[in-house]
N, C-alpha and C positions, 0 to 999 in steps of 0.2 A: 227384653225391651224396657226402655226407661218409662217410669210412670208419667202420666199426663196430669198436670196440676191445673185445675180450672178455678178461676176466681168465683167466689160466691159472695155477693154483697147484699145486705150488710152483715154477712157472716164470715167465718174464716175461709176455709178452702174445702174443696172436694177432691180427693185423690182417687183416680181410677187406674187400676192395673188390669192387664189382660186377663180375661176370664173371671175376674172378681172385682167387686166394687167395695172399697173401704171408704165410707163416707165420714168425714170429720166435719160436722156442721155445728158450729158454736157461734153464738152471736158476737159481733164486734161491739163490745160494750164500751161506750164512751166514759171517760173519767167522771163526768158530771153525775153519773148514776150513783156515785158514792154519796151524793146528797141525800139519798134515801136512808142510808145508814146514819147520817147525821141526825135526821129527823127522828128516826126510831129510837136511837140511843139517847138523844136529847130529851125526848118525851119520857123515856124510861127513867132518866135522871130526875125529871120533874116529879114523877110518881114516887120515886124513892124519897124525895124531900117531902112530898105530901104525906107519905106514910109516917115520917118522923114528926111532922107538925100536926097533922089532922088525924092521924091514925087511920089513914086510908088503907085499903087492902094491899098488903105487900106483894102479893103474887102478880098484880097488874104490872108494877114496875119491872119485876123480874122477867115476866113474859115478854115485855117490850125489849128488855136488854137481850134476852135470848134470840128474839126475832131479828133484832138489828145485827147481832153477831152472826146469825146464819146467813142473812143477806150479804153481810160483809164477806163471809167465807166464799160464797158463790161468786161474788163480784171480783174478789182478788184473784181467784183461779181463772176466771174468764179474761180479766184484764191482763194477767200475766201471760195467758195463752196468746192474746193478741200481739204482745211484744215478741213472742217466739215464732208465731206462724204468719202474722200479717204485719211485719215490722214497718213496712212502708206506710201503712195506714196509721200505725202508732206514732211514727215520726211526724206525719202531717199534723196530727192532733197536737203533739208536743211543741211544734213550731208555729202553730196558729196563734195570732195575737189575742184571741178571746178564749178559745178552747183550752189553751195550754195551762192556764192557771188552775183549772179543775184538777190537774194532776196532783196538786198539793193536798187534795182531799184524801189521797191514799195514806199519807202519813197522819193526817188529822184523825181519820176514822180508826186507824190502828191504835192510836193513843186512847181514843174513847172506848174501844173494845177492852183495852187494858183496865180502864176504870170499871167497866161492866164485870170483868173477870176477877177483880181484886178481892171481893168478899169470899170467893170460892178457892182461889189459888194465887197466893202472892208471887211465887216464882213465875207462873205463866204471865201474870200482869206485869211483872218487872221486865221480862223478855219483850213483851209486846210494846211496853212503854219505850224501851231502848230502841227498838226497831222503828217505831213511829216517830220518835223525836229525831232520830238520825236522819230519816228520810225528809222530815219537815225542814230541818236545818239545811240539808244539802239542797233541796229544791228551792227553798226561799233564797238562798245565796245565789243559786244559778239564775233564777228568774229575775231577781232584783238586779243582779249584775247585768243582765241583758237590757233591762229597762234603763239603767244608768248610761248605756251606750247611745241612747237616743235613736232617732229614725222611726219612731212609732207614729202611726196615723192617729191623730186625736179622735177620729171617729170610731176607733176600736176601743176607746176607753169606756169601761163599764165597771160596776162594783167587783167584778171577778178578781182583780189584782189584790183585793183584801185577803183572798184565801191562803196564799202561801205564807206571807209574813205576819198577818194579823190574826186570822183564825188559827193558824198553826201555832203561834206563840201563846195565845190565850188558852188554847186547849192543852198545850204543854204545861202551862201554869196550873191548870185544873188537875191534870193527871199527876203532876209532880206532887202537888199537895195531898192528893188522895193516897199516894204511896209513901207519904211521910217526908218528902223532900221540899218543904215549903220555901226554904231559902233559895233553892234553885228556881222554884216557881216564881218568886218575886223578880228574879232577873228576867225570866221569860215574859212576865207581865209588863215590865218596863219596856222591853223590846216591842211588844205588841202595841202598847199605847202610843208610842212615838211613830211607829210605822203607820198606824191607823190615822193619826193626825196629818201626816205628810201625804198619804194617799188620798184622804178625803178632800184635801184642798185641791188636788189635781182633778178629782172626779167632779166636784161641784163646779169648778171652773168650766169643765167640758159640758156639764148639763145646763149651766146657765148661758153659756155663750156659743156652744157648738150646734150642729144640726140636730133636728129632732131624732131621738133614739128610735131606730127601726122597731117595728112591732115585735119581730122575732127575738129581739134582745131585751125587751122591756121586763120580762119576768126575772131577769137577773137583778133588777132593782130590789128584789126581796132580800138580797144579801146585805143591803144597806142597814137592815135592822140588826144584823148579827154583831158588828163590832161593839156598840155600847152595851148590848145585853150579855153577850158572852164575856165581854170585858168585866161587867159587873159580877158575873158568877166567878170569874177568875180572881177578881179582887177579894171577894168574900171568901174564896178558897184559901188564899195565901195570907190572910190577916186574921186577927182574933179580936175579941172585944166588941163593943157597940159598932154598928156598921159605919157611922160617921158620914162626913160631907162627900167624900169621893164616891161612896156607894150610892148615895142619893143623886149625885150629879149624873153618874152613868145611867141610873135607872130613869131619871127625868129625861135625859136626851134620848134614851131608847123609846120611851113613851111617845115623845115627839115624832120620832121616825115612824113608829107604828101608826100614828094618826095620819101622817103624810102619805104613807103607803095606802092606808084605807081610803084617803081622799083621791088617790091616783088609781085606785083599783079598776074603775071602768075603763080608763085609758090603757092600763097595763093589760087588762083582760081582752083587748082586741085580738091578741094572739090566742088562738084556741089552746085548750089544755094540752100540755106536753110535760115530760119529766123535768123540763127546766123550771117548772113552778115549785119544785122541791127547794129552790133557792130560798123560799120563805120559811122553810121548816126549822132551821137551826136557830134563827133569831126568835121565832115564835115560841119555841120550847124554852129557850133561855129567858124569854120574857115571863114565862110561867115559873121558872126555877128561881130567879133572882129575888122576887119578893118573899118566897118561902125561906130562902137562906137568911134574909134579914129578920124574919120572924124567929127563926131558930136562934139568932143572936140576941134575942130579947127586945126587938123593936116592935112596938105596937102602933106605930104612927101610920102615915099614908101607905107604905108598902102592905100593911095588913089589910087596908081597905081595898086595894086593887088586886090582892092576891087571888081571890076567887074568880073574878071576871077574867083575869089574865090566864089562869089555869084552864078555865072552861074554853076560852078562845083558842088556846094552843091545842087542846084536844079536838076541837072542831076543825081547825086548820089541817091537822094531821089526818083526821078521818076523811076530809074532802080530798086530800092528796092521795091517800091510799085508794079510795074508791075510783078516782080518776085514773090512777095508774093501773089498777086491776081491770078497768074497762078497756084501756088501750091494749093491755096484754091479751084480754079475751078476744079482741078484734085483730090481734096480731099486728098492731101498729105501734107497739112500745118503742121500737127502734127507729121507725120512720115517721112517727107522729109529731114531728117538730122538735126532736131532741136537739141539743146544742150542736151536734155534728152536722145538722142540716141548716144551721144558721148562717146566712151570708156574712162573711167577714172580709177584711182586707187581706191582701197577700201576706205571707209570713215575713217577718223582719229579715232584712239582709244581714250578712255577717255570719258569725259562728252559729252552727246549728246544733241541735241536741245530739245528732248522730256523731258529730266530731268530738263531742264531750264524752259520749258513751264509748 
């Protein structure tokens, strides 16, 4: 007899055969969960910098790097399994105007894992960097090409389009520099800067003139902090000598974004805690790392003044996110507690789909 396949949502599938039951029950992990890896590895990078500047315990940074890598390993297996076993759900996510951009985090986190692995194994780091950069470039070209074709509902515009082309290229610059390819990193940094400026103009026009952002989408505003701060870390990674005007400009704009988000936190917080709040993590950890990088470069000015409060704030943000996430997991609501796959969005764009490209 043929096996009966029963859908099991939000998990993969249960396969039942006569006289035996083989249960394959794995969570349908949304791509947005890779934001947890960004936060853990980003904070690990901040602690590595704190060890070099303030002689903080080295094991804390390495513990965070290992933790982030383990979370990445689990998520990449589950996410890959979703594409193999629940392809229809994966394609819906890939073609959703909001959820789709989170797929870019697969390449971004792979490159960050390469940075985490570099002190221990250069070959492993090189392979991971090549894989992460390749995916980042492919997905950024695919997604940006879709956007250039038009037909997008302005109401679906949030900071998530930063992830493929901006976060991807800035992290590529950071990883390239860590592996000794600073010249290539400068190219990636340039691609990220101009992509960021172009996308930000579209986003701010939507926020200024469009309808009020739905409560379920407001946590994605946390991504707004990432471009200037990750960009600052990328710039400091691919350059040498005194930090200079560009580093100060990026850090200053990042501080402004952080204060704006702090001012909007009561409005954003009307959405109950969900994994989507990890959108704040990468920008927050970069806000801690950038001043430390400037101190490493011999700057004892304003970045040295704000380094301690930014570092403390980043640790508090990550601690709050971790506690909230563990609380959802303990109550078995991690997948249904307002994750981005539960966010109401507009229908997928018309035209060429992810399935046709794959």
